Backbone as a ProteinNet text record, in pm:
[ID]
protein_1_A
[PRIMARY]
XXXXXXXXXXXXXXXXXXXXXXXXXXXXXXXXXXXXXXXXXXXXXXXXXXXXXXXXXXXXXXXXXXXXXXXXXXXXXXXXXXXXXXXXXXXXXXXXXXXXXXXXXXXXXXXXXXXXXXXXXXXXXXXXXXXXXXXXXXXXXXXXXXXXXXXXXXXXXXXXXXXXXXXXXXXXXXXXXX
[TERTIARY]
75.6	39.5	99.6	63.6	149.2	73	168.7	137.8	75	15.7	-31.5	88.3	127.1	194.2	239.8	72.7	50.3	103.8	49.4	117.3	303.5	307.1	506.1	527.3	493.6	530.8	491	391.1	376.1	472.2	534.3	547.8	808.4	782	863.2	917	833.4	828.3	802.3	747.5	781	954.4	1027.8	1147.1	1254.1	1195.4	1313.8	1294.5	1198.4	1186.3	1275.2	1229.3	1345.7	1458.9	1532.4	1684.3	1698.7	1814.3	1871.7	1929.6	1913.7	1963.7	1837.3	1925.8	1931.6	1900.4	1789.8	1786.1	1756.7	1786.8	1736.6	1672.9	1652	1580.5	1573.4	1579.1	1584.5	1503.4	1371.3	1260.2	1317.8	1341.9	1315.9	1167.7	1082.2	992.9	886.8	900.1	885	862.9	759.3	769.2	752.5	735.2	716	636.3	516.1	405.8	489.4	593	652	717	726.6	753.8	648.7	488.9	359.1	407	476.7	442.1	516.9	618.9	694.4	711.6	632.6	627.9	498.1	378.6	293.1	211.1	302.2	298.6	372.6	327.5	394.7	572.2	637.7	786.4	832.2	762.2	909.5	954.8	966.3	1068.6	1190.6	1227.8	1273.6	1383.1	1364	1392.9	1465.2	1355.6	1365.4	1392.1	1565.4	1595.1	1519.5	1496.2	1474.4	1387.8	1288.5	1306.1	1294.6	1355.3	1391.3	1282.4	1283.2	1196.2	1274.1	1373.1	1458.9	1378.9	1287.2	1214.9	1284.7	1289.6	1368.4	1496.1	1568.4	1712.3	1798.4	1777	1872.3	1850.1	1743	1709.6	1791.4	1805.8	1898	2028.9	2070.4	2206.7	2198	2172.3	2148.8	2152.2	2069.8	2070.4	2210.4	2245.7	2384.9	2481.9	2474.4	2641.5	2675.7	2687.4	2740.3	2638.5	2706.8	2632.6	2569.1	2455.7	2434	2522.8	2572.1	2678.6	2625.8	2505.4	2376.4	2342.2	2188.3	2097.6	2007.9	1937.1	1819	1777.7	1761.4	1743.7	1804.9	1929.8	2059.7	2111.6	2163.8	2185.6	2395.3	2410.9	2558.5	2458	2384.9	2314.2	2261.8	2213	2130.7	2146.6	2332.3	2407.5	2518.1	2511.9	2465.8	2461	2323.2	2242.4	2159.5	2192.5	2246	2361.2	2479.9	2570.2	2534.5	2481.4	2447.9	2271.7	2273.8	2171.9	2199.7	2343	2396.6	2483.5	2509.3	2601.1	2448	2333	2264.2	2238	2197.9	2173.9	2303.4	2436.4	2502.1	2525.6	2458.9	2451.8	2310.9	2195.8	2105.6	2003	2166.8	2095.4	2065.6	2065.7	2099.8	2162.9	2171.6	2260.6	2460.4	2497.7	2595.9	2643	2769.7	2785.4	2792.1	2820.2	2763.5	2676	2526.5	2401.7	2341.8	2441.7	2363.4	2291.4	2220.2	2170.8	2164.1	2126.4	2143.7	2057.6	1915.5	1829.4	1761.2	1844.7	1749.5	1640.4	1542.6	1477.7	1433.8	1524.6	1490.6	1423.1	1329.5	1219.2	1223.8	1204.4	1050.7	1004.1	901.4	783.7	673.6	590.3	488.8	435.3	469	278.6	265.4	150.1	74.9	64.1	130.6	153.9	264.4	284.9	379.9	497.4	642.9	753.6	807.2	992.6	971.2	1117.3	1150.6	1253.4	1180.8	1280.6	1290.3	1233.2	1068.7	1039.3	1160.1	1243.1	1310.6	1306.4	1375.3	1331.9	1489.3	1540.1	1656.6	1660	1703.9	1706.4	1827.1	1913.9	2045.9	2051.1	2168.1	2150.5	2294.7	2352.8	2476.4	2507.2	2556.1	2583.5	2719	2763.4	2959.2	2952.8	2910	2978.9	2974.1	2878.7	2812.6	2708.4	2763.5	2682.8	2626.9	2465	2432.2	2354.7	2325.2	2198.8	2112.3	1970.9	1891.7	1836.8	1792.2	1692.4	1665.2	1519.6	1504.5	1422.9	1408.8	1303	1211.2	1094	952.4	975.3	999.6	973.4	829	846.3	718.7	632.3	752.8	747.4	661.6	668.9	607.5	550	470.1	427	438.4	472.8	558.1	484.1	472.8	385.9	273.6	155.3	-6.7	-90.2	-2.5	-119.1	15.7	63.6	101.5	68.1	6.6	-3.5	17.1	25.7	108.7	80.6	-6	-3.3	64.9	80.1	122.7	303.9	344.6	451.9	516	416.3	459.5	487.4	387.1	426.8	471.2	535.1	614.5	795.1	780.5	873.1	872.5	801	711.7	821	773.2	811.9	1022.4	1063.3	1159.9	1256.5	1196.4	1190.3	1208.3	1070.2	1119.1	1166.9	1235	1284	1456.3	1445.2	1623.5	1612.4	1444.9	1520	1497	1506.3	1430.3	1594.6	1668.3	1806.5	1902.6	1820.7	1944.2	1947.8	1799.2	1775.2	1820	1899.1	1940.6	2098.5	2073.4	2285.9	2246.1	2363.5	2387.9	2423.1	2420.9	2415.2	2588.8	2691.9	2812.6	2808.4	2960.8	2930.5	3083.8	3053.2	3077	3180	3219.4	3282.9	3421.3	3461.8	3555	3683
-113.2	-1	129.6	178.6	385.9	472.9	525.1	593.6	754.6	853	959.6	1049.8	1166.3	1278.8	1368.1	1420.3	1533.3	1421.5	1296.8	1161.5	1198.7	1176	1159	1332.2	1444.6	1534.1	1550.6	1554.2	1493.8	1490.5	1313.7	1212	1284.4	1333.1	1438	1546.7	1684.7	1762.5	1725.7	1575.6	1490.9	1442.2	1432.6	1385.1	1548.7	1593.6	1705.3	1742.6	1786.5	1862.8	1790.5	1674.1	1574.5	1642.4	1717.5	1680.9	1905.1	1873.6	2021.8	2064.3	2026.3	2167.4	2298.3	2391.1	2536.5	2543.3	2551.1	2622.1	2730.8	2790.9	2956.4	2903.5	2952.1	2946.4	3098.9	3049.1	3112.4	3162.1	3190.5	3091.9	3294.7	3294	3370.3	3389.8	3403.8	3475.4	3259.3	3286.4	3077.6	3015.2	2961.1	2811.2	2925.9	3048.8	3097.8	2957.6	2907.2	2863.2	2766	2689.6	2597.7	2655.4	2841.2	2898.3	2847.8	2864.4	2839	2668.9	2576	2484.8	2450.3	2535.8	2500.1	2530.6	2635.4	2687.5	2722.6	2632.3	2642.2	2511.3	2487.6	2325.8	2391.5	2296.8	2332.2	2249	2367.5	2308.1	2373.8	2437.1	2487.3	2589.1	2723.2	2766.7	2677.7	2554.5	2456.2	2441.4	2422.8	2368.3	2566.6	2604.6	2708.4	2852.4	2871.3	3087.4	3182.9	3152.5	3229.3	3214.3	3259.7	3260.7	3421.3	3454	3528.7	3511	3518.5	3613.5	3793.2	3712.9	3830.5	3846.1	3927.6	3895.7	3976.4	4102.7	4143.4	4075.8	4142.7	4129.7	4195.2	4307.6	4420.2	4319.3	4325.6	4260.1	4046.7	3984.1	3862.2	3986	4019	4109.7	4128.6	4194.8	4196.6	4138.3	4016.2	3963.4	3824.3	3840.4	3726.2	3804.8	3937.5	4002.4	4055.4	3981.3	4000.5	3960.9	4001.1	3884.6	3854.5	3742.5	3642.6	3567.9	3406	3372.7	3371.2	3363.8	3335.3	3354.8	3259.6	3367.9	3259.2	3369.3	3448.6	3309.4	3141.2	3058.5	2946.2	2918.1	2853.7	2751.4	2668.9	2558.7	2641.9	2777.4	2801.7	2905.9	2981.6	3064.1	3042.5	2913.2	2862.7	2775.6	2786.4	2697.2	2834.8	2970	3080.8	3136.4	3107.9	3159.9	3029	2896	2872.8	2891.8	2936.9	2937.9	3043.7	3144.8	3255.6	3266.4	3167.1	3148.7	3036	2979.4	2909.3	2979.2	3061.4	3193.7	3226.9	3263.7	3317.5	3220.7	3112.1	2988.6	2971.9	2968.9	3022.4	3136.4	3249.8	3383.9	3343.2	3331	3364.5	3229.1	3105.3	2957	2981.5	2930	2917.6	2734.6	2721.8	2579.3	2541.7	2487.5	2486.8	2550.9	2610.4	2664.6	2431	2416.9	2295.4	2206.7	2276	2270.9	2379.4	2456.3	2542.3	2498.9	2509.1	2494	2602.8	2604.1	2682.3	2631.4	2723.3	2540.3	2728.6	2677.9	2711.8	2740.9	2777.2	2771.4	2812.4	2796.9	2961.5	2864.1	2934.8	2836.4	3019.7	2967.6	3010.1	2928.8	2991.2	2907.4	2957.5	2877.8	2898	3018.7	3141.7	3230.8	3337.3	3413.6	3492.8	3623.5	3616	3589.9	3498.3	3311.4	3253.6	3388.6	3298	3384.2	3350.5	3393.3	3259.6	3163.2	3231.3	3117.1	3008.5	2877.7	2771.5	2784.7	2666.3	2711.2	2584.1	2600.2	2555.2	2577	2427.5	2501.4	2389.2	2488.2	2480.6	2469.1	2410.9	2401.7	2360.3	2404.2	2342.7	2353.2	2317.5	2272.4	2313.7	2382.6	2371.5	2360.1	2305.5	2222	2235.2	2240	2214.7	2129.8	2005.8	1879.3	1845.1	1998.6	1958.5	2053	2008.1	2143.1	2060	2036.8	1954.3	2106.6	2028.3	2143.5	2013	2032.5	1969.8	2004.1	1975.3	2039	1973.7	2074.5	1996.8	2160.3	2082.7	2173.4	2118.8	2202.5	2213	2274.5	2203.7	2242.8	2276.6	2282.3	2259.5	2148	2048.1	1795	1834.3	1862.7	1823.5	1961.4	2099.4	2136.1	2309.4	2307.7	2401.2	2572.3	2565.4	2708.4	2678.6	2669.5	2571.4	2548.7	2396.5	2232.4	2308.6	2254.9	2241.1	2349.2	2403.2	2567.9	2548.2	2690.1	2773	2657.9	2572.4	2503.9	2417.7	2319.2	2226.2	2240.3	2382.7	2366.6	2371.3	2479.2	2545.8	2383.5	2298.6	2158.7	2088.6	2066.7	1998.3	2109	2228.1	2320.8	2248.7	2231.7	2223.3	2041.4	2043	1880	1880.6	1891	1958.9	1972.2	2101.6	2166.6	1987	1972.1	1904.7	1735.7	1654	1619	1647.8	1746.4	1856.2	1810.8	1832.8	1814.8	1621.9	1598.1	1429.6	1362.7	1478.9	1431.6	1491.5	1591.8	1647.6	1543.1	1469	1395.2	1277.7	1224.7	1086.6	1136.5	1213.5	1228.4	1278.5	1223	1282.9	1394.5	1506.1	1592.9	1548.6	1662.9	1644.9	1694	1602.9	1536.3	1683.5	1808.4	1843.7	1917	1804.2	1789	1652.6	1750.4	1678.5	1684.7
-17.5	2.5	6.9	-120	-85.2	-34.6	16.8	77.2	-68	30.5	-63.2	-97.1	-187.3	-151.2	-72.6	-58.3	92.2	225.3	236.5	378.3	377.5	219.7	149.5	266.9	217.5	267.5	362.6	486.8	568.3	728.6	667.4	738.2	698.2	586.3	560.6	702.5	703.9	816.9	905.9	947.3	1057.9	1133.9	968.9	1031.9	1044.9	1009.3	934	1047	1177.9	1306.1	1384.6	1315.4	1467.9	1412.4	1299.3	1289.4	1332.7	1389.2	1374.5	1275.3	1145.4	1028.8	1005.9	1031.8	1001.5	838.6	844.1	679.2	615.9	538.5	470.2	359.7	289.1	240.6	73.6	-8.4	-129.6	-226.7	-340	-371.8	-485.1	-604.5	-692.2	-789.8	-685.1	-772	-777.6	-948.3	-999.9	-870.7	-820.9	-738.3	-536.8	-592.3	-408.7	-310.8	-347.9	-308.8	-180.3	-220.6	-211.3	-22.2	20.6	67	202.2	225.8	194.1	291.3	111.4	202	325.2	281.7	347.7	654.9	589.3	700.3	750.5	690.7	713	865.5	866.7	939	1119.2	1174.1	1335.5	1342.7	1482.4	1422.2	1298.7	1234.1	1076.5	1137.2	1292	1333.1	1331.8	1421.2	1364.6	1303.9	1223.3	1089.3	1019	956.2	837.4	972.7	903.9	959.6	893.7	805.5	660	516.4	462.6	328.1	248.3	158.5	122.1	-52.7	-80.2	-238.4	-380.7	-376.2	-443.6	-580	-609.8	-711.7	-883.2	-866.1	-964.1	-992.6	-1036.7	-1106.9	-1032.9	-976.8	-912.3	-772.7	-706.7	-545.8	-557.7	-675.3	-694.2	-667.9	-768.7	-737.5	-591.5	-533.8	-391.8	-283.6	-314.4	-216.4	-253.2	-371.2	-400.4	-388.9	-360.1	-307	-492.9	-582.9	-662.5	-806.1	-941.4	-1068.9	-1071.6	-1134.4	-1054.6	-1234.7	-1191.1	-1280.5	-1389.1	-1440.2	-1541.4	-1585.3	-1640.8	-1654.7	-1480.3	-1483.1	-1347.5	-1278.1	-1369.6	-1327.7	-1446.9	-1366.8	-1475.7	-1279.2	-1279.5	-1238.2	-1197.5	-1209.5	-1166.9	-1105.8	-1115.4	-1006.5	-906.6	-926	-836.3	-765.9	-762.6	-679.9	-619.7	-683	-607.2	-544.6	-532.2	-453.6	-348.4	-356.6	-204.5	-186.2	-201.4	-148.6	-58.8	-80.5	-37.7	16.6	42.3	184.2	251.8	239.7	287.3	397.6	389.9	443.3	566.4	499.2	654.9	735.7	680.6	793.1	882.9	841	882	1018.4	978.7	1077	1138.6	1075.1	1123.5	1167.9	1217.6	1265.8	1459.7	1551.9	1716.3	1702.4	1587.1	1605.6	1545.7	1573.4	1527.6	1412.9	1322.2	1174.2	1118.6	1137.3	1081.2	1049.9	1139.5	1094.1	995.7	904.6	853.5	690.6	604.7	566.2	384.3	287.7	189.5	74.9	62.7	-2	-101.2	-228.5	-358.1	-491.8	-499	-540.9	-675.5	-789.8	-899	-1003.6	-1105.7	-1177.4	-1248.8	-1418	-1531.2	-1560.7	-1527.5	-1505.8	-1621	-1699.1	-1747.3	-1758.3	-1844	-1777	-1901.2	-1865	-1980.2	-1989	-2086.2	-2211.4	-2210.4	-2343.9	-2358.4	-2330.5	-2287.3	-2278.5	-2430.7	-2441.8	-2575	-2510.7	-2373.5	-2363.6	-2237.9	-2262.7	-2207.1	-2085.8	-2036.4	-1907.8	-1867	-1681.2	-1662.4	-1513.9	-1438.6	-1224	-1230.2	-1134.3	-1098	-907.9	-861.1	-664.8	-701.2	-599.8	-547.5	-388.2	-268.9	-182.5	-161.6	-57.3	16	154.9	143	318.3	338.1	438.6	546.5	426.1	371.5	341.7	179.3	118.5	-12.2	-76.4	-216.5	-247.7	-408.8	-408.5	-424.3	-575.7	-686.5	-743.7	-861.5	-890.8	-906.4	-1020.5	-1139.3	-1276.4	-1334.5	-1393.6	-1487.4	-1596.9	-1694.9	-1844.9	-1874.3	-1857.6	-1922.2	-2043.9	-2183.6	-2238	-2406.9	-2520.1	-2569.5	-2644.7	-2560.6	-2586.7	-2424.4	-2339.1	-2162.5	-2189.6	-2256.9	-2255.1	-2147.1	-2197.8	-2092.9	-2142.7	-2328.5	-2344.9	-2396.8	-2281.9	-2221	-2224.9	-2242.9	-2280.3	-2053.7	-2016.8	-1892.6	-1779.8	-1748.3	-1692.5	-1558.3	-1552.1	-1412.8	-1236.1	-1241.8	-1121.3	-1111.1	-1228.2	-1244.8	-1248.6	-1291.2	-1304.4	-1175.7	-1137.4	-914.3	-812.7	-863	-804	-876.4	-988.5	-1022.3	-843.4	-927	-814.5	-699.4	-604	-481.8	-467.7	-530.5	-582.1	-573.6	-641.9	-614.9	-501	-364.3	-271.7	-223.5	-225.3	-112.9	-128.4	-261	-244.1	-190.2	-250.3	-214.4	-43.9	24.1	202.7	241	127.5	130.5	178.1	35.9	42.6	143.5	238.5	312.8	385.7	468.6	563.5	516.8	467.5	393.1	499.9	479.3	598.8	672.8	797.3	880.3	914.8	1030.9	1078.8	1119.3	1092.7	1089.9	1224.7	1292.2	1400.3	1440	1521.2	1578.2	1740.3	1744.1	1859.1	1813.9	1756.4	1695.8	1850.3
[MASK]
++++++++++++++++++++++++++++++++++++++++++++++++++++++++++++++++++++++++++++++++++++++++++++++++++++++++++++++++++++++++++++++++++++++++++++++++++++++++++++++++++++++++++++++++++

């Protein structure tokens, strides 16, 4: 018997609250619904130290403290955003710096009128031990220009962030007592 996606997310957050990870989340607009998904539960403040939405290019540059490495929803810029979020988690978190996590969601999602560039979603995570990025393209073949509605793309973005959190929980926290 398989559990529903909602139950999987509930179980994921129950496991997250049992951990000492301190997460700073940054979302550049598309996919911002994931913030409420992460924060609308009891115990969210135990793990999430902040969520930021640098929506304009100038705001993203300010958040990064530099010009984006590439386009605003590229894997390189997602890594850059996760690294900036990681530094903020180290500063704002109330646990050992080794428990800091920067989590970034950068997306170009379907809109009206349709945009000429390819819709894509990039999620990056930075910890003291790793920098990981996941990405997917939502092109004409997957229905980005009309067939795949914005809501479906938002759901894909949400799921990618939840998958990143599941990846995080598959790792042990670093031992800070050497």
